C-alpha positions in Angstrom: -43.3 -71.5 -23.1 -46.7 -72.0 -21.4 -47.0 -75.6 -22.5 -43.5 -76.5 -21.2 -44.3 -74.9 -17.8 -47.5 -76.9 -17.4 -45.7 -80.1 -18.3 -43.0 -79.5 -15.8 -45.6 -78.7 -13.1 -47.6 -81.9 -13.8 -44.4 -84.0 -13.7 -43.5 -82.4 -10.3 -46.9 -83.2 -8.9 -47.0 -86.8 -10.1 -43.4 -87.3 -8.8 -44.4 -86.0 -5.3 -47.4 -88.2 -5.2 -45.3 -91.3 -6.0 -42.8 -90.3 -3.3 -45.4 -89.8 -0.6 -47.0 -93.3 -1.2 -43.6 -95.0 -0.7 -42.8 -93.3 2.6 -46.0 -93.6 4.5 -45.5 -93.8 8.2 -48.0 -95.2 10.7 -47.9 -94.3 14.3 -49.7 -96.2 17.1 -51.7 -93.8 19.3 -51.2 -96.0 22.3 -47.4 -95.7 22.1 -47.7 -91.9 21.9 -50.1 -91.8 24.9 -47.8 -94.0 26.9 -44.9 -91.8 26.1 -46.9 -88.7 27.3 -47.8 -90.5 30.6 -44.2 -91.5 31.2 -43.0 -88.0 30.5 -45.6 -86.5 32.9 -44.5 -89.0 35.7 -40.9 -88.1 35.2 -41.7 -84.4 35.2 -43.6 -84.8 38.5 -40.7 -86.7 40.1 -38.3 -84.0 39.0 -40.5 -81.2 40.5 -40.9 -83.1 43.8 -37.2 -83.8 44.0 -36.4 -80.1 43.2 -38.8 -78.9 45.8 -37.5 -81.3 48.4 -33.9 -80.3 47.8 -34.7 -76.6 47.8 -36.6 -76.9 51.0 -33.8 -78.9 52.6 -31.3 -76.3 51.4 -33.3 -73.5 52.9 -33.7 -75.4 56.2 -30.0 -76.1 56.4 -29.2 -72.5 55.5 -31.5 -71.3 58.2 -30.0 -73.6 60.8 -26.4 -72.6 59.9 -27.2 -68.8 60.0 -29.3 -68.8 63.1 
């Protein structure tokens, strides 16, 4: 029983190594950095737009009430 278990384990390990070599992915760091910069710009724009609309809403609400 011990020998069969070690054989199965070694087959599993060698099979996983072969699978990993075939599916290597490479990522370009510049693409990732550019995506982060674009996301930060979009987030800033959303925050500014939200702040402006909230301020405008408060001003209009204040004008209507008073």
